[in-house]
C-alpha positions as CSV (number, residue, x, y, z in Angstrom):
1,X,6.8,19.2,13.7
2,X,6.0,19.1,10.1
3,X,6.7,22.1,8.0
4,X,4.0,23.9,5.9
5,X,3.3,22.8,2.5
6,X,5.3,24.6,-0.1
7,X,4.0,26.0,-3.3
8,X,4.3,23.7,-6.2
9,X,7.2,24.4,-8.6
10,X,6.2,25.7,-11.9
11,X,6.7,23.1,-14.7
12,X,6.2,23.0,-18.4
13,X,2.7,24.4,-19.3
14,X,2.5,22.2,-22.4
15,X,3.5,19.0,-20.6
16,X,1.1,19.5,-17.7
17,X,-1.9,20.3,-19.9
18,X,-1.2,17.2,-22.0
19,X,-0.8,15.1,-19.0
20,X,-4.0,16.5,-17.3
21,X,-6.1,15.8,-20.4
22,X,-4.8,12.2,-20.6
23,X,-5.4,11.6,-16.9
24,X,-8.9,13.0,-16.8
25,X,-10.3,11.6,-20.1
26,X,-13.2,9.4,-19.2
27,X,-12.8,5.8,-20.5
28,X,-16.2,4.3,-21.0
29,X,-16.2,1.9,-23.9
30,X,-19.8,1.3,-25.0
31,X,-19.3,-2.5,-25.1
32,X,-17.5,-2.7,-21.8
33,X,-19.8,-2.1,-18.8
34,X,-16.9,-2.8,-16.4
35,X,-15.5,0.6,-17.3
36,X,-18.5,2.8,-16.6
37,X,-17.3,5.4,-14.2
38,X,-20.5,4.9,-12.1
39,X,-18.8,1.7,-10.9
40,X,-15.9,3.7,-9.3
41,X,-17.2,5.7,-6.4
42,X,-15.8,5.5,-2.8
43,X,-17.7,6.8,0.2
44,X,-16.4,7.8,3.6
45,X,-16.8,4.8,5.9
46,X,-20.0,5.0,8.0
47,X,-18.2,4.8,11.4
48,X,-15.6,7.6,10.7
49,X,-16.6,9.7,13.7
50,X,-16.4,6.6,16.0
51,X,-13.0,5.7,14.8
52,X,-11.6,9.2,15.3
53,X,-13.1,9.3,18.8
54,X,-11.4,6.0,19.6
55,X,-8.1,7.3,18.2
56,X,-8.4,10.5,20.3
57,X,-8.8,8.3,23.5
58,X,-5.7,6.3,22.5
59,X,-3.7,9.5,22.0
60,X,-4.9,10.8,25.5
61,X,-3.7,7.5,27.1
62,X,-0.5,6.8,25.2
63,X,2.7,8.8,24.0
64,X,2.9,9.9,20.4
65,X,6.0,10.1,18.2
66,X,6.9,11.1,14.6
67,X,8.6,9.7,11.6
68,X,11.9,11.3,12.1
69,X,12.0,10.3,15.8
70,X,11.5,6.7,14.7
71,X,14.3,6.9,12.2
72,X,16.6,8.4,14.9
73,X,15.8,5.8,17.6
74,X,18.7,3.7,18.6
75,X,18.4,-0.1,18.4
76,X,16.4,-0.2,15.1
77,X,17.0,-2.6,12.3
78,X,19.8,-2.2,9.8
79,X,19.5,-2.8,6.1
80,X,21.9,-2.4,3.2
81,X,21.9,0.1,0.4
82,X,23.7,-0.9,-2.9
83,X,24.4,0.6,-6.3
84,X,24.0,-3.0,-7.6
85,X,21.6,-5.8,-7.0
86,X,21.9,-6.4,-3.2
87,X,20.2,-9.8,-3.3
88,X,21.3,-12.0,-6.2
89,X,18.4,-14.4,-5.4
90,X,15.9,-11.7,-6.3
91,X,16.6,-12.1,-10.0
92,X,17.2,-15.0,-12.4
93,X,20.8,-16.0,-12.5
94,X,23.1,-13.4,-14.2
95,X,20.3,-10.9,-14.9
96,X,19.6,-7.3,-13.7
97,X,16.3,-5.4,-14.0
98,X,16.3,-3.2,-17.1
99,X,17.1,0.4,-16.3
100,X,18.2,-0.6,-12.8
101,X,19.2,2.2,-10.5
102,X,19.6,1.3,-6.8
103,X,18.6,-1.4,-4.3
104,X,18.0,-1.9,-0.6
105,X,18.1,-5.3,1.3
106,X,16.4,-5.9,4.6
107,X,18.3,-7.6,7.4
108,X,18.4,-11.4,7.6
109,X,15.3,-11.9,9.6
110,X,13.1,-9.7,7.3
111,X,14.7,-11.2,4.2
112,X,13.0,-14.4,5.3
113,X,13.3,-18.1,4.7
114,X,10.9,-20.2,2.5
115,X,8.1,-21.9,4.5
116,X,8.8,-20.0,7.7
117,X,8.5,-16.3,6.8
118,X,5.4,-14.8,8.5
119,X,5.6,-11.3,7.0
120,X,5.5,-10.6,3.2
121,X,6.3,-7.2,1.7
122,X,3.7,-5.6,-0.7
123,X,3.2,-1.9,-1.0
124,X,5.8,1.0,-1.5
125,X,5.6,4.7,-1.0
126,X,8.0,7.5,0.1
127,X,8.4,11.1,1.1
128,X,8.5,12.0,-2.7
129,X,4.7,11.1,-2.6
130,X,4.1,12.9,0.7
131,X,5.5,16.4,0.0
132,X,6.5,18.4,-3.0
133,X,10.0,19.1,-1.6
134,X,10.5,15.4,-0.8
135,X,11.5,16.2,2.8
136,X,9.7,15.5,6.0
137,X,9.9,17.5,9.1
138,X,12.2,20.3,10.4
139,X,15.9,20.2,11.3
140,X,16.8,19.5,14.9
141,X,20.1,19.1,16.8
142,X,22.2,16.7,14.8
143,X,19.4,15.9,12.3
144,X,18.7,17.3,8.9
145,X,15.7,15.7,7.3
146,X,17.0,16.5,3.8
147,X,19.7,13.9,4.5
148,X,17.2,11.3,5.7
149,X,14.4,11.0,3.2
150,X,12.1,8.1,4.2
151,X,10.7,5.2,2.1
152,X,7.9,3.0,3.4
153,X,6.9,-0.6,2.6
154,X,3.8,-2.5,3.8
155,X,4.0,-6.2,4.9
156,X,1.0,-8.5,5.5
157,X,1.1,-11.3,8.0
158,X,1.1,-14.7,6.2
159,X,-1.4,-16.3,8.5
160,X,-2.8,-19.0,6.3
161,X,0.1,-21.2,5.1
162,X,-2.1,-24.3,4.4
163,X,-4.8,-22.4,2.5
164,X,-7.7,-23.4,4.8
165,X,-8.7,-19.8,5.4
166,X,-8.2,-20.2,9.1
167,X,-5.5,-18.1,10.8
168,X,-4.2,-20.9,12.9
169,X,-1.0,-21.9,11.2
170,X,2.3,-21.7,13.0
171,X,4.9,-19.0,12.3
172,X,8.7,-19.2,12.3
173,X,8.8,-19.3,16.1
174,X,6.3,-22.2,16.4
175,X,3.6,-19.9,17.6
176,X,0.2,-19.3,16.2
177,X,0.2,-16.2,14.0
178,X,-2.7,-14.6,15.7
179,X,-3.7,-12.6,12.6
180,X,-1.0,-10.0,13.2
181,X,-2.3,-7.9,10.3
182,X,-0.2,-5.3,8.6
183,X,3.0,-3.5,9.5
184,X,4.8,-0.6,7.7
185,X,8.6,-0.3,7.5
186,X,9.9,3.3,7.8
187,X,13.3,3.2,6.0
188,X,16.1,5.9,6.0
189,X,17.1,6.2,2.3
190,X,20.6,7.3,3.4
191,X,21.6,5.2,6.3
192,X,19.6,2.0,5.6
193,X,18.3,2.1,9.2
194,X,14.6,1.1,9.5
195,X,11.9,0.2,12.0
196,X,8.5,-1.5,11.7
197,X,5.2,0.2,12.8
198,X,2.2,-2.1,13.4
199,X,-1.1,-0.8,11.9
200,X,-4.0,-1.3,14.2
201,X,-7.7,-0.9,14.3
202,X,-9.1,0.9,17.4
203,X,-12.1,-0.1,19.5
204,X,-13.5,0.3,23.0
205,X,-13.2,-2.8,25.1
206,X,-15.6,-4.2,27.6
207,X,-14.2,-2.0,30.4
208,X,-14.8,1.1,28.4
209,X,-11.1,1.6,27.6
210,X,-9.6,2.4,24.2
211,X,-7.9,-0.6,22.8
212,X,-6.9,-1.9,19.4
213,X,-6.6,-5.1,17.3
214,X,-4.6,-6.0,14.2
215,X,-5.7,-5.0,10.7
216,X,-7.9,-7.7,9.3
217,X,-10.2,-8.2,6.3
218,X,-13.1,-7.5,8.6
219,X,-12.7,-5.9,12.0
220,X,-15.2,-7.8,14.2
221,X,-14.1,-7.7,17.8
222,X,-17.1,-9.4,19.4
223,X,-17.0,-13.2,20.0
224,X,-18.0,-14.9,16.7
225,X,-17.5,-18.1,14.9
226,X,-16.2,-16.1,11.9
227,X,-12.4,-15.8,11.4
228,X,-10.8,-13.2,9.3
229,X,-7.3,-13.1,7.9
230,X,-4.8,-10.2,7.9
231,X,-5.5,-7.4,5.4
232,X,-3.3,-7.9,2.3
233,X,-2.2,-4.2,2.1
234,X,-1.1,-4.6,-1.5
235,X,-0.5,-0.9,-2.0
236,X,0.2,2.3,0.0
237,X,0.3,6.0,-0.8
238,X,1.8,8.6,1.6
239,X,0.2,11.9,0.9
240,X,0.5,14.8,3.3
241,X,0.0,13.5,6.8
242,X,-2.0,10.5,5.6
243,X,-1.2,6.9,4.6
244,X,-3.8,5.4,2.2
245,X,-3.5,1.6,2.6
246,X,-5.2,-0.6,0.0
247,X,-8.1,-2.7,1.3
248,X,-8.7,-5.1,-1.5
249,X,-12.5,-5.5,-1.3
250,X,-13.3,-2.0,-0.1
251,X,-11.0,0.8,-1.1
252,X,-8.7,2.4,1.4
253,X,-7.9,2.3,5.1
254,X,-6.5,5.8,6.1
255,X,-3.9,6.5,8.8
256,X,-2.8,9.9,10.1
257,X,0.9,10.0,10.9
258,X,0.2,12.5,13.7
259,X,-1.2,9.5,15.6
260,X,1.8,7.2,15.7
261,X,2.1,5.8,19.2
262,X,5.4,4.8,20.9
263,X,4.7,2.0,23.4
264,X,8.4,1.9,24.4
265,X,8.0,5.4,26.0
266,X,5.4,4.1,28.5
267,X,6.3,3.7,32.1
268,X,8.0,0.4,33.0
269,X,5.7,-2.6,32.9
270,X,3.0,-1.0,30.7
271,X,4.5,-2.2,27.4
272,X,3.9,-5.8,26.9
273,X,6.4,-7.4,24.4
274,X,4.6,-10.8,24.0
275,X,4.5,-11.7,20.3
276,X,1.1,-13.3,20.6
277,X,-0.8,-10.5,22.4
278,X,-2.5,-7.4,21.0
279,X,-4.2,-4.4,22.6
280,X,-4.8,-3.3,26.1
281,X,-4.9,-6.2,28.6
282,X,-5.0,-5.6,32.3
283,X,-3.5,-2.1,31.9
284,X,-0.6,-3.4,29.7
285,X,-0.4,-2.5,26.0
286,X,0.7,-5.2,23.6
287,X,1.4,-5.0,19.8
288,X,2.7,-8.5,18.8
289,X,6.1,-7.5,20.2
290,X,6.3,-4.2,18.2
291,X,7.2,-0.9,19.8
292,X,5.3,1.4,17.5
293,X,1.6,1.3,16.5
294,X,-0.5,3.5,14.1
295,X,-4.3,3.3,14.5
296,X,-6.8,3.6,11.6
297,X,-8.6,7.0,11.8
298,X,-10.5,7.0,8.5
299,X,-11.4,5.0,5.4
300,X,-13.0,5.1,1.9
301,X,-15.2,2.2,0.7
302,X,-17.4,1.2,-2.2
303,X,-21.1,1.3,-1.6
304,X,-21.4,-2.4,-0.9
305,X,-18.9,-2.2,1.9
306,X,-19.6,1.0,3.9
307,X,-18.0,-0.3,7.1
308,X,-15.1,-2.5,8.1
309,X,-17.2,-3.9,11.0
310,X,-20.0,-5.6,8.8
311,X,-22.6,-7.9,10.2
312,X,-22.3,-11.5,8.9
313,X,-23.7,-12.1,5.5
314,X,-23.3,-8.6,4.1
315,X,-21.7,-8.3,0.6
316,X,-18.3,-7.3,2.1
317,X,-18.2,-10.0,4.7
318,X,-15.7,-12.0,2.6
319,X,-12.0,-12.8,2.4
320,X,-9.8,-10.9,-0.1
321,X,-9.3,-14.0,-2.2
322,X,-13.0,-14.5,-2.9
323,X,-13.3,-11.7,-5.4
324,X,-12.7,-12.7,-9.1
325,X,-11.9,-10.8,-12.2
326,X,-14.6,-11.1,-14.8
327,X,-15.8,-9.1,-17.8
328,X,-18.8,-7.8,-15.8
329,X,-17.3,-7.5,-12.3
330,X,-18.2,-3.9,-11.9
331,X,-17.2,-3.5,-8.3
332,X,-13.4,-2.8,-8.4
333,X,-10.7,-4.4,-6.3
334,X,-8.0,-2.2,-4.8
335,X,-5.0,-4.4,-5.1
336,X,-2.3,-1.7,-5.4
337,X,-1.9,2.1,-5.4
338,X,0.5,4.9,-6.4
339,X,0.4,8.7,-6.5
340,X,0.7,10.7,-9.7
341,X,2.1,14.2,-9.2
342,X,2.9,14.7,-12.9
343,X,-0.6,15.9,-14.0
344,X,-2.3,19.2,-13.3
345,X,-4.8,17.3,-11.0
346,X,-3.0,14.9,-8.8
347,X,-4.3,11.3,-8.7
348,X,-4.0,8.1,-6.8
349,X,-3.9,5.3,-9.4
350,X,-5.3,1.9,-8.2
351,X,-5.7,-1.4,-10.0
352,X,-6.6,-5.0,-9.8
353,X,-4.5,-8.1,-9.5
354,X,-5.9,-10.8,-11.6
355,X,-4.4,-14.2,-12.2
356,X,-2.6,-14.7,-15.6
357,X,-5.3,-14.5,-18.3
358,X,-5.7,-17.3,-20.8
359,X,-5.8,-16.9,-24.5
360,X,-9.5,-16.0,-24.7
361,X,-9.7,-13.9,-21.5
362,X,-9.3,-10.4,-23.0
363,X,-11.4,-8.9,-20.3
364,X,-9.9,-10.6,-17.3
365,X,-6.5,-8.9,-17.1
366,X,-7.9,-6.3,-14.6
367,X,-8.5,-2.6,-14.6
368,X,-6.6,0.6,-13.4
369,X,-8.6,3.4,-11.9
370,X,-7.8,7.1,-11.4
371,X,-8.9,8.9,-8.2
372,X,-8.5,12.7,-8.1
373,X,-6.7,14.3,-5.1
374,X,-6.7,17.8,-3.7
375,X,-3.4,19.6,-4.3
376,X,-2.9,20.4,-0.6
377,X,-4.1,18.8,2.6
378,X,-3.5,15.2,1.6
379,X,-7.2,14.5,1.0
380,X,-9.4,13.2,-1.9
381,X,-11.1,15.6,-4.2
382,X,-14.7,14.7,-3.6
383,X,-17.9,15.6,-5.5
384,X,-20.8,17.6,-4.2
385,X,-22.2,14.5,-2.4
386,X,-18.9,14.1,-0.5
387,X,-18.1,10.9,-2.5
388,X,-14.7,10.2,-4.0
389,X,-15.5,9.5,-7.7
390,X,-12.9,8.2,-10.2
391,X,-12.5,10.2,-13.4
392,X,-10.9,7.5,-15.6
393,X,-10.7,3.7,-15.8
394,X,-8.9,1.4,-18.3
395,X,-8.5,-2.2,-19.0
396,X,-5.0,-3.5,-18.4
397,X,-3.2,-4.5,-21.7
398,X,-4.0,-7.9,-23.2
399,X,-1.5,-9.0,-25.9
400,X,-2.2,-12.1,-27.8
401,X,1.5,-12.5,-28.8
402,X,2.4,-12.9,-25.1
403,X,2.2,-16.2,-23.2
404,X,1.0,-14.4,-20.1
405,X,-1.2,-11.4,-19.4
406,X,-2.6,-10.2,-16.1
407,X,-0.6,-10.8,-12.9
408,X,-0.2,-7.1,-12.4
409,X,0.9,-6.1,-8.9
410,X,1.5,-2.4,-9.3
411,X,0.8,0.7,-11.6
412,X,2.3,4.1,-11.7
413,X,1.6,7.1,-14.1
414,X,4.1,9.7,-15.3
415,X,3.0,12.3,-17.7
416,X,0.2,10.1,-19.1
417,X,2.3,7.0,-19.5
418,X,1.4,3.9,-17.5
419,X,4.0,1.6,-16.0
420,X,2.7,-1.7,-14.8
421,X,4.5,-4.2,-12.5
422,X,3.9,-7.7,-13.6
423,X,4.9,-10.8,-11.5
424,X,5.6,-14.1,-13.2
425,X,6.1,-16.7,-10.5
426,X,9.6,-17.9,-10.1
427,X,10.7,-16.0,-13.2
428,X,11.7,-12.4,-13.5
429,X,8.7,-10.1,-13.6
430,X,8.2,-7.5,-16.2
431,X,7.5,-3.8,-16.6
432,X,4.7,-3.1,-19.1
433,X,4.6,0.4,-20.6
434,X,1.3,1.6,-22.1
435,X,-0.8,4.6,-22.9
436,X,-4.6,4.9,-22.9
437,X,-6.8,4.3,-25.9
438,X,-9.9,6.2,-24.9
439,X,-11.9,4.8,-27.9
440,X,-11.5,1.2,-26.6
441,X,-11.0,1.9,-22.9
442,X,-7.9,-0.2,-22.9
443,X,-4.2,0.6,-22.2
444,X,-2.1,-0.1,-25.3
445,X,1.5,-1.2,-25.0
446,X,4.0,1.2,-26.5
447,X,7.2,-0.8,-26.3
448,X,8.5,-4.3,-25.5
449,X,8.0,-5.6,-22.0
450,X,11.0,-5.0,-19.9
451,X,12.8,-7.4,-17.5
452,X,12.2,-6.8,-13.8
453,X,12.9,-9.1,-10.8
454,X,11.2,-12.2,-9.2
455,X,8.1,-11.5,-7.3
456,X,7.8,-7.8,-8.0
457,X,5.0,-5.9,-6.2
458,X,3.6,-2.3,-6.0
459,X,5.1,0.7,-7.8
460,X,5.9,4.2,-6.4
461,X,7.2,7.2,-8.3
462,X,10.1,9.3,-7.0
463,X,10.1,12.3,-9.3
464,X,13.2,14.3,-10.1
465,X,15.6,15.3,-12.9
466,X,15.6,11.5,-13.6
467,X,12.4,9.9,-12.4
468,X,12.6,6.7,-10.4
469,X,10.1,3.8,-10.0
470,X,10.4,1.9,-6.7
471,X,9.1,-1.6,-6.1
472,X,9.7,-4.5,-3.8
473,X,10.0,-8.2,-4.3
474,X,8.0,-10.5,-1.9
475,X,9.3,-14.0,-1.8
476,X,11.2,-15.2,1.3
477,X,14.9,-15.2,0.8
478,X,14.5,-13.2,-2.4
479,X,13.5,-9.8,-1.1
480,X,14.8,-6.5,-2.4
481,X,13.6,-3.0,-2.5
482,X,14.8,-1.4,-5.7
483,X,14.4,1.4,-8.2
484,X,14.5,1.7,-12.0
485,X,14.4,4.7,-14.4
486,X,11.1,4.5,-16.4
């Protein structure tokens, strides 16, 4: 059982006031309609009550478990922690990410092989986001949670190898991928032990029983000629009991960690381990072979996409890749996310992945957006209408002296400074360091771009005497979770 929230430690008054002013300053350049704060407003999904009722039914039918119980479970996967670069293929030959600190490598299956890897890592978060004391749960016999601080990483199912937007390609086992959706790795930062939890979307089946499907770009469970791919889940924030998972076209899917279900604790014969099956089928519960599932219980969406069960033809009835980055694309994408605990008002920072900008594309590098959070409870700080309104937005840096701009896969903020994770194909990525210019609405780089690793993704801050930025690399055979000092 989770311990109560602790009072925040007192930090430097001058530093917090300065950071708060920087984070809250509205960025609305007069000549840039894409930065008007009226563009950045998320609303509770319209079927919130239905979702929570379905989750309650699942919890009544199935056994629950917790984060620490998963980390303690025998038979999980085993990764490798290293003080050096644990996967030399994750960097260009002979290089190390600047300000490198520590790395973690997944086991051989999860490291993947080119052209056969069905799961690709994306988002990163950890207990340092979740709780002020960076510890989850209470001690138990033989287990002290201060010695087992969890990290998490999202993976999306690569269900469209040939690019035809039909989830019918074969995976590494020669089976159809079946749109397996999103899984989250729960990683012990001490032992390297980890386990995967499949994120699912609950529904009531034709027999009136609570069931679930994989996490997809649209959650239509009736028969239809429409097909939808796995949600990309490019960012994740663990705050309080809640996981905020990026939904590219909408905003966030929300999951309550008190609802984790352990199918392995069911009576014999009720947990189906078929890799191609999902949900309740003839009284047997399937999860594409996974033991643990976590059902979606809430969500936040822009006004064009108020549900994840849209009828055909509605504005959000599209695949993730169909959104483009333009100077006047006012509806934001949520490509990545991180939590900022360094300012007086905590924020989730989101941003947009846009392809590398050309020389004349100063407005197509994407934007970063700041969403205020309540200090306790793990919930958004909403306005009087119950909407979650951003209080700042900026254009991602555009530098004419650089051969590539855009390509941002993650962003984190520490004391008003923005750290952006840029991927660069088969080359080492970069860390871009910038601060806001409120007169132009653009982030301005403050130092040379720093070397990172190949295929870097989301950022997450682990605060401390020496702050750490965590990220993960995505390419098969070149995967590594690692931290740097900002």
